[in-house]
C-alpha positions as CSV (number, residue, x, y, z in Angstrom):
1,M,-30.7,-19.9,19.4
2,E,-27.5,-19.3,21.3
3,H,-28.4,-15.8,22.6
4,S,-31.7,-14.1,22.8
5,S,-32.4,-10.3,23.1
6,G,-36.1,-10.8,23.0
7,I,-36.2,-9.1,19.6
8,G,-36.9,-11.9,17.1
9,V,-35.7,-10.4,13.9
10,L,-32.6,-9.0,15.5
11,D,-31.7,-12.4,17.0
12,K,-32.2,-14.1,13.6
13,A,-30.1,-11.5,11.8
14,V,-27.3,-12.1,14.3
15,A,-27.6,-15.9,13.9
16,V,-27.1,-15.4,10.1
17,L,-24.0,-13.3,10.8
18,R,-22.6,-15.8,13.2
19,A,-23.3,-18.7,10.7
20,V,-21.2,-17.1,8.0
21,A,-18.4,-15.8,10.2
22,G,-16.5,-19.1,10.1
23,T,-17.1,-20.1,6.5
24,P,-19.0,-18.8,3.5
25,L,-22.4,-20.4,3.1
26,G,-25.0,-20.7,0.4
27,L,-28.7,-20.7,1.1
28,A,-28.9,-24.4,1.9
29,G,-25.9,-24.2,4.3
30,L,-27.3,-21.1,5.9
31,C,-30.6,-22.8,6.6
32,D,-28.8,-25.8,8.0
33,A,-26.7,-23.7,10.3
34,T,-29.5,-21.5,11.6
35,G,-32.5,-23.8,11.4
36,M,-34.5,-21.1,9.5
37,P,-36.8,-21.6,6.6
38,R,-35.4,-20.8,3.2
39,A,-37.5,-17.7,2.7
40,T,-36.6,-16.3,6.1
41,A,-32.9,-17.0,5.8
42,H,-32.8,-15.6,2.2
43,R,-34.7,-12.4,3.2
44,L,-32.4,-11.7,6.1
45,A,-29.2,-12.5,4.2
46,V,-30.2,-10.2,1.3
47,G,-31.1,-7.4,3.8
48,L,-27.8,-7.7,5.6
49,E,-26.0,-7.7,2.2
50,G,-27.8,-4.5,1.3
51,H,-26.3,-2.9,4.5
52,G,-22.8,-4.2,3.8
53,L,-22.8,-6.6,6.7
54,L,-22.7,-9.5,4.3
55,T,-21.3,-9.9,0.8
56,R,-21.0,-12.8,-1.7
57,D,-18.0,-14.6,-3.0
58,D,-17.5,-15.8,-6.6
59,E,-19.6,-18.9,-5.9
60,G,-22.5,-16.8,-4.7
61,R,-22.0,-17.8,-1.0
62,W,-22.6,-15.2,1.7
63,R,-19.7,-14.2,4.0
64,T,-19.1,-11.2,6.3
65,G,-19.1,-7.9,4.5
66,P,-17.0,-4.8,4.5
67,L,-19.1,-3.0,7.1
68,V,-18.2,-5.6,9.7
69,T,-14.5,-4.9,9.1
70,T,-15.1,-1.1,9.2
71,L,-17.1,-1.4,12.5
72,A,-14.5,-3.6,14.1
73,A,-11.6,-1.3,13.1
74,A,-13.5,1.6,14.6
75,A,-13.6,0.1,18.1
76,P,-10.2,-0.4,19.7
77,D,-9.5,-4.0,20.7
78,P,-7.5,-4.3,23.9
79,L,-6.5,-7.9,23.0
80,L,-5.0,-6.8,19.7
81,A,-3.3,-3.8,21.4
82,A,-1.7,-6.1,23.9
83,A,-0.7,-8.6,21.1
84,S,1.1,-5.9,19.2
85,H,3.9,-5.9,21.7
86,V,3.6,-9.3,23.5
87,L,3.7,-11.4,20.3
88,P,6.8,-9.8,18.9
89,E,8.6,-10.3,22.2
90,L,7.6,-13.9,22.3
91,R,8.8,-14.4,18.7
92,D,12.1,-12.8,19.6
93,L,12.4,-15.0,22.6
94,T,11.6,-18.3,20.8
95,G,12.8,-17.5,17.3
96,E,9.7,-19.1,16.0
97,S,6.3,-18.1,14.5
98,V,3.7,-16.8,17.0
99,Q,0.0,-16.5,16.4
100,L,-3.1,-15.5,18.2
101,Y,-6.4,-17.2,17.5
102,R,-10.1,-16.6,18.4
103,A,-12.8,-19.1,18.0
104,E,-15.5,-18.1,15.6
105,G,-18.3,-20.6,15.1
106,P,-16.9,-24.0,13.9
107,S,-13.5,-22.4,13.1
108,R,-10.7,-20.4,14.5
109,I,-9.4,-17.2,13.1
110,C,-5.8,-15.9,13.2
111,I,-6.2,-12.4,14.5
112,A,-2.5,-11.5,15.1
113,V,0.8,-12.9,14.0
114,A,4.5,-12.3,14.5
115,E,6.9,-14.0,12.1
116,P,10.7,-14.5,12.5
117,R,12.6,-12.0,10.4
118,S,14.6,-14.7,8.7
119,G,14.9,-18.5,8.4
120,L,12.4,-21.2,7.8
121,R,8.9,-20.1,8.9
122,D,5.5,-21.6,9.7
123,T,3.6,-18.8,8.1
124,V,-0.1,-18.5,9.0
125,P,-1.5,-15.4,7.2
126,L,-3.4,-12.9,9.3
127,G,-7.1,-13.5,8.9
128,S,-6.6,-17.2,8.1
129,V,-9.7,-19.4,9.0
130,L,-8.5,-22.7,10.3
131,P,-10.4,-25.8,11.5
132,M,-11.2,-26.7,15.1
133,H,-10.5,-30.4,14.7
134,A,-6.7,-30.2,14.6
135,G,-3.8,-28.2,16.1
136,S,-2.8,-27.1,19.6
137,A,-4.8,-23.8,19.4
138,A,-7.9,-25.7,18.5
139,K,-7.4,-28.0,21.5
140,V,-7.1,-25.0,23.8
141,L,-10.1,-23.2,22.5
142,T,-12.2,-26.4,22.6
143,A,-11.0,-27.4,26.1
144,W,-12.5,-24.2,27.5
145,A,-15.4,-23.8,25.2
146,P,-18.7,-23.1,27.0
147,A,-20.3,-26.3,25.6
148,R,-18.2,-29.3,24.7
149,A,-20.9,-31.7,23.6
150,G,-20.8,-32.4,19.9
151,G,-19.6,-29.9,17.3
152,P,-15.8,-29.3,17.2
153,A,-15.3,-30.9,20.6
154,A,-16.0,-34.3,19.1
155,A,-12.6,-34.1,17.4
156,F,-10.8,-34.5,20.7
157,S,-11.5,-37.0,23.5
158,E,-12.7,-35.6,26.8
159,R,-9.6,-37.1,28.4
160,A,-7.3,-35.1,26.1
161,L,-9.3,-31.9,26.8
162,A,-9.1,-32.6,30.5
163,D,-5.3,-32.9,30.3
164,V,-5.2,-29.6,28.5
165,R,-7.2,-27.9,31.3
166,R,-5.0,-29.6,33.9
167,V,-1.6,-28.5,32.5
168,G,-2.8,-25.2,31.1
169,W,-1.5,-25.7,27.5
170,A,-1.7,-28.0,24.5
171,E,0.8,-29.2,22.0
172,S,0.4,-30.9,18.6
173,V,2.7,-32.5,16.0
174,A,1.8,-32.7,12.3
175,E,-1.9,-32.5,13.2
176,R,-3.0,-29.6,11.0
177,E,0.0,-29.6,8.6
178,P,2.7,-32.2,8.0
179,G,6.0,-31.3,9.4
180,V,4.7,-28.6,11.7
181,A,4.5,-28.7,15.5
182,S,3.0,-26.1,17.9
183,V,2.2,-25.4,21.5
184,S,-0.7,-23.1,22.6
185,A,-2.0,-21.5,25.8
186,P,-5.3,-19.9,26.8
187,V,-5.8,-16.1,27.0
188,R,-8.5,-15.1,29.5
189,D,-10.7,-12.1,30.1
190,A,-11.3,-10.3,33.4
191,S,-14.0,-12.9,34.3
192,G,-11.7,-15.8,33.7
193,G,-13.2,-17.0,30.4
194,V,-10.9,-18.1,27.6
195,V,-11.2,-15.6,24.8
196,A,-8.2,-16.6,22.6
197,A,-5.3,-19.0,22.2
198,V,-1.7,-17.8,21.7
199,S,0.6,-20.2,19.9
200,V,4.3,-20.9,19.1
201,S,4.8,-23.0,16.0
202,G,7.6,-24.2,13.7
203,P,9.0,-27.1,11.8
204,V,9.2,-30.3,13.7
205,D,12.8,-30.8,12.5
206,R,13.7,-27.7,14.4
207,I,11.5,-27.5,17.5
208,G,11.1,-31.3,18.0
209,R,8.1,-33.5,18.7
210,R,7.6,-32.1,22.2
211,P,7.5,-28.3,21.7
212,A,6.0,-27.8,25.1
213,A,9.2,-28.9,26.7
214,Q,10.9,-25.9,25.2
215,W,8.3,-23.2,25.1
216,A,5.3,-23.9,27.5
217,A,6.7,-21.8,30.3
218,D,7.5,-18.8,28.1
219,L,4.2,-19.2,26.3
220,T,2.0,-19.3,29.4
221,A,3.8,-16.3,30.7
222,A,3.0,-14.4,27.5
223,A,-0.6,-15.6,27.8
224,A,-0.7,-14.2,31.3
225,R,0.6,-10.9,30.1
226,L,-2.1,-10.7,27.4
227,T,-4.7,-11.6,30.0
228,A,-3.5,-8.9,32.4
229,E,-4.1,-6.2,29.8
230,L,-7.7,-7.2,29.1
């Protein structure tokens, strides 16, 4: 188990919540993700569902419930507060779409966006859950992940990840979606750990096949501003 409080049932309940944070899971998937017996996983999931921490989709799979959103909204998030003005400024500077991603289990979640007011966009809806095997933000989050053996890190070579750590940004062209290019940089907390990735993305026809040549400097400056406010 990734973290242990010494309280077994609490640790198992948190493991269930973590497992479904990235993608909805049925009972079999929940058992695979947590390593728990079916009876244990089912009992915990039903209990968390009863408290609103989990809910089920149309296919009967568990996903995070409304109470999680309520609790998150009740606690001010300094990263989102900083993003509310840093991202629009970066959007206005570049004229392109800007996103902020956090890693969540095997996925990344778009937690803030700033879209151009007009023109062709690369729209990533707020709350989108995207894979960690493609895209510049995925490279950034993977490059500085605490453990890089197996899991999402297997999608990128260690040499590629080392290059990302060396230059301080990552770029991608048509990796996640045809015709879209992006460049991303890490956002760090006070201890220096990477907690998010900020990205600029747009059509390849407009921003070219080397988006970092245009936007890496402005992007890393924006990432530094976000970091400074954490």
